[in-house]
matplotlib code that plots the C-alpha trace (Angstrom):
import matplotlib.pyplot as plt

x = [-7.6, -10.3, -9.8, -11.8, -11.6, -11.9, -14.7, -16.7, -16.2, -17.3, -20.5, -21.1, -20.6, -23.1, -25.7, -25.3, -25.7, -28.5, -30.5, -31.0, -29.3, -31.2, -30.3, -26.6, -26.7, -28.1, -25.3, -22.6, -24.0, -24.5, -27.4, -28.9, -27.9, -24.2, -24.6, -26.3, -23.6, -20.8, -22.3, -23.2, -19.7, -18.1, -20.5, -19.6, -15.9, -16.1, -18.7, -20.9, -24.0, -23.2, -26.7, -30.1, -32.5, -35.7, -37.0, -37.6, -34.1, -30.9, -29.4, -25.9, -25.4, -22.9, -20.3, -21.2, -20.9, -17.4, -16.3, -17.6, -16.2, -12.7, -13.2, -14.0, -10.5, -9.1, -11.4, -10.2, -6.5, -7.0, -8.6, -5.7, -3.2, -4.8, -4.8, -1.2, -0.1, -1.8, -0.1, 3.3, 2.6, 2.0, 5.4, 4.5, 6.8, 5.2, 7.4, 9.6, 12.2, 13.3, 15.9, 16.5, 19.2, 18.6, 19.3, 16.3, 12.7, 10.5, 7.4, 8.6, 9.0, 5.6, 4.0, 5.4, 4.2, 0.7, 0.8, 2.2, -0.6, -3.1, -2.0, -3.6, -0.6, -0.7, 3.0, 3.9, 6.4, 9.0, 10.7, 13.7, 16.2, 19.9, 22.9, 26.1, 27.1, 24.1, 22.2, 24.9, 25.2, 21.5, 21.6, 24.6, 23.7, 20.2, 18.3, 17.0, 15.9, 16.3, 18.5, 17.7, 20.2, 23.4, 26.6, 30.3, 31.9, 29.8, 31.0, 33.4, 31.9, 29.2, 25.8, 24.0, 22.9, 22.6, 21.3, 22.3, 20.0, 21.7, 24.2, 24.1, 25.7, 27.0, 27.4, 29.6, 27.3, 27.8, 25.4, 25.5, 26.8, 29.6, 33.2, 33.8, 31.0, 33.5, 36.7, 37.9, 37.2, 38.1, 38.2, 41.4, 41.8, 43.7, 40.7, 38.2, 40.3, 39.9, 36.1, 33.8, 32.2, 28.7, 28.6, 25.9, 26.7, 27.0, 24.2, 26.3, 26.2, 28.8, 30.6, 33.3, 31.7, 32.2, 33.1, 33.0, 34.1, 35.9, 39.5, 41.8, 42.0, 38.8, 36.3, 33.1, 29.5, 27.9, 24.1, 21.8, 20.1, 20.7, 17.8, 19.5, 22.8, 21.2, 19.5, 22.7, 24.5, 21.7, 22.3, 26.0, 27.0, 29.3, 29.9, 30.0, 28.7, 25.0, 23.3, 22.4, 18.7, 18.4, 20.2, 18.3, 15.5, 18.0, 20.2, 17.2, 16.0, 19.5, 19.7, 22.7, 25.4, 27.2, 31.0, 33.6, 36.4, 39.7, 39.1, 35.3, 33.6, 32.9, 29.4, 28.2, 26.8, 23.7, 22.2, 19.7, 20.8, 19.2, 20.1, 20.9, 19.5, 16.1, 13.3, 9.9, 7.1, 7.1, 10.8, 10.3, 7.5, 9.6, 12.6, 10.3, 8.8, 12.2, 13.4, 10.7, 11.4, 12.6, 15.3, 15.5, 12.1, 13.8, 16.4]
y = [-256.6, -256.3, -258.7, -258.2, -261.5, -262.2, -264.6, -261.8, -259.5, -262.2, -262.6, -258.9, -258.7, -261.5, -259.9, -256.5, -258.1, -260.5, -258.2, -260.6, -262.8, -265.8, -265.2, -264.8, -268.1, -269.8, -268.4, -269.3, -272.7, -272.0, -271.9, -268.5, -268.6, -268.9, -265.8, -263.9, -264.9, -263.8, -260.3, -260.0, -261.0, -258.4, -255.7, -256.5, -256.5, -253.1, -251.6, -250.4, -251.5, -252.6, -253.4, -251.8, -254.7, -252.6, -253.2, -256.2, -255.9, -255.8, -252.4, -251.3, -248.5, -245.7, -247.5, -250.8, -249.2, -247.8, -251.2, -253.1, -250.6, -251.0, -254.7, -255.5, -254.3, -256.9, -259.6, -258.9, -258.8, -262.1, -263.7, -262.5, -263.8, -267.2, -267.4, -266.2, -268.9, -271.5, -270.3, -270.3, -273.9, -274.7, -273.2, -269.5, -266.9, -264.2, -261.6, -261.8, -259.0, -258.1, -255.5, -254.3, -252.2, -248.5, -249.0, -251.3, -250.2, -250.5, -251.0, -254.4, -255.4, -254.0, -256.1, -259.3, -258.1, -257.8, -261.3, -262.6, -260.9, -262.7, -266.0, -264.9, -266.4, -263.8, -263.2, -259.6, -258.1, -255.6, -253.9, -251.6, -249.9, -250.5, -248.9, -250.6, -253.1, -252.4, -255.4, -257.8, -256.2, -256.6, -260.2, -261.4, -259.4, -260.9, -257.7, -259.3, -262.7, -261.9, -259.3, -258.4, -256.6, -257.2, -257.0, -257.6, -260.3, -261.6, -261.3, -263.9, -266.6, -267.8, -268.9, -267.6, -268.8, -266.6, -266.6, -264.2, -261.5, -259.6, -256.9, -253.3, -251.0, -247.5, -244.3, -241.3, -238.2, -234.4, -231.5, -229.6, -226.5, -228.3, -227.6, -231.3, -231.1, -229.4, -231.2, -233.5, -237.2, -239.5, -237.7, -238.5, -239.2, -235.9, -234.0, -235.8, -235.2, -231.4, -231.6, -232.7, -236.1, -237.0, -240.3, -242.3, -243.3, -247.0, -248.0, -250.8, -250.8, -253.4, -254.3, -251.9, -249.3, -249.5, -246.7, -247.0, -244.7, -242.3, -241.0, -240.6, -237.0, -236.0, -233.6, -235.6, -234.6, -237.5, -238.1, -240.7, -242.1, -242.7, -240.3, -237.6, -238.3, -238.0, -234.7, -233.3, -234.1, -232.5, -229.3, -229.4, -229.9, -232.7, -235.5, -239.3, -242.6, -243.5, -246.7, -246.4, -247.1, -244.4, -241.9, -242.7, -240.1, -237.4, -238.2, -238.2, -234.9, -233.4, -232.5, -234.9, -235.7, -239.0, -238.6, -241.1, -241.7, -243.4, -245.9, -246.6, -248.2, -251.9, -253.3, -254.9, -258.4, -258.3, -261.2, -261.9, -263.7, -265.4, -267.2, -270.8, -272.3, -270.7, -272.8, -271.4, -271.0, -267.3, -267.2, -270.2, -268.5, -265.4, -267.4, -269.2, -265.9, -264.2, -267.2, -266.4, -262.7, -260.9, -258.8, -256.2, -255.0, -254.1, -251.9]
z = [-62.5, -65.2, -68.1, -71.3, -73.1, -76.8, -75.9, -74.2, -77.2, -79.5, -77.4, -77.5, -81.2, -81.8, -79.6, -81.3, -84.8, -84.0, -81.7, -78.8, -76.3, -77.6, -81.2, -80.2, -78.3, -81.4, -83.6, -81.1, -80.3, -76.6, -74.2, -73.5, -69.9, -70.9, -73.0, -70.2, -67.7, -69.9, -70.4, -66.7, -65.7, -68.0, -66.8, -63.2, -64.0, -65.8, -63.4, -66.4, -68.2, -71.7, -73.0, -72.5, -71.9, -71.5, -75.1, -77.2, -78.7, -76.7, -77.5, -76.7, -74.2, -75.0, -73.1, -74.8, -78.2, -77.4, -76.1, -79.1, -81.6, -80.2, -79.5, -83.1, -84.0, -81.5, -82.9, -86.4, -85.3, -83.5, -86.5, -88.7, -86.3, -86.2, -90.0, -90.2, -87.7, -89.8, -92.9, -91.3, -90.2, -93.9, -94.9, -95.7, -94.2, -92.0, -93.9, -97.0, -97.2, -100.7, -101.6, -105.2, -106.7, -107.5, -111.2, -111.6, -112.6, -109.5, -111.5, -112.6, -109.0, -108.1, -111.0, -109.4, -106.0, -107.3, -108.7, -105.4, -103.4, -105.6, -104.0, -100.7, -98.8, -96.1, -96.3, -95.9, -98.3, -97.2, -100.1, -99.9, -102.3, -102.0, -103.9, -105.1, -102.5, -100.3, -101.7, -100.8, -97.4, -96.7, -97.7, -95.8, -92.7, -92.5, -93.4, -96.6, -97.8, -101.5, -103.2, -106.8, -109.1, -107.1, -109.0, -108.6, -106.6, -103.7, -100.1, -98.7, -96.6, -98.9, -97.5, -100.6, -104.0, -107.1, -110.7, -113.5, -114.6, -117.4, -118.3, -117.2, -119.7, -118.8, -120.7, -119.7, -119.7, -119.4, -119.6, -122.9, -121.2, -119.3, -120.3, -121.2, -123.8, -126.2, -125.4, -128.2, -127.7, -126.3, -123.0, -121.1, -117.4, -117.1, -118.6, -116.3, -113.2, -113.6, -113.2, -110.4, -110.6, -109.3, -107.4, -105.6, -102.0, -101.4, -99.0, -97.3, -93.5, -92.8, -96.0, -97.3, -99.5, -103.2, -105.6, -109.4, -112.3, -110.0, -110.3, -107.3, -106.2, -108.2, -106.6, -105.9, -105.3, -103.5, -103.7, -102.4, -105.5, -109.2, -110.0, -108.0, -109.8, -113.2, -112.2, -110.9, -114.1, -116.1, -114.1, -114.9, -111.2, -112.3, -114.7, -114.6, -115.8, -115.8, -116.7, -120.4, -119.8, -117.2, -119.4, -122.6, -122.2, -121.3, -124.2, -126.6, -125.2, -125.4, -121.7, -121.4, -124.0, -124.4, -124.5, -125.3, -122.8, -123.2, -120.4, -120.5, -117.5, -118.2, -118.1, -114.9, -114.7, -112.5, -110.6, -107.9, -104.8, -101.8, -98.6, -99.8, -96.6, -97.0, -98.5, -97.4, -99.9, -100.5, -101.4, -103.6, -105.5, -106.0, -107.3, -109.8, -110.9, -111.3, -113.4, -115.9, -116.1, -119.3, -117.7, -120.4, -119.0, -115.7, -117.3]

ax = plt.figure().add_subplot(projection="3d")
ax.plot(x, y, z, "-o")
ax.set_aspect("equal")
plt.show()
């Protein structure tokens, strides 16, 4: 079976860049005969000529060009793998998985990601959006190392640590043309029950899904994101609570109206949580960075 080794590809690369077997031998700190043997062995294994040796410079044949072009991808990948293994040995995770709640501004997360990449740690970031209990679910099921913006009581069993972020206030919104726009305030539960609510589906996979601000027996339009919920309410497809910061532009523009209800939805206390047994460097950097954040900029 033919085996194309990284060593042979490295030799080919040096010859192609330096123009001769002798110059490649000098760069690789080998004797010229060793370079010649490596190339001849590879040519024999493949059954093709890789270099045209008829001139003063060693020139790649068409087959040699194809092999080297693809082989350089392997050389780069091998170099990156070596560097990654060394970084892991120094305490940097290969991958850090972060989930954040749909109510948070993604640009703040991206700003931190940009700062993190500036470290040159080599740790890959994997970011995902979760809704309601989905952040907790991702953390306790091992799909995430850090969950930002989780709320409510954490799952039983522990194994995680958390820090407070701030308070998420809600406002009950209806479209200007919706029947509830003209009903005297405060809106009663009986009045709300007669109209469809818009709800965002909980993204939990294993934990029981959560629902908030809904009445038993109420017709519900379920959507997948807070942005879709806001848009559906603007179109008058239903009513419901929105985070105040997400509704602010719509309220200012008049595409949504704030209505007082007799049993308002309480504010949610947000936090970020992580596996308490984890202590690698990338997670530690993120925890330190989050501790310095001004959370009103995320809302």
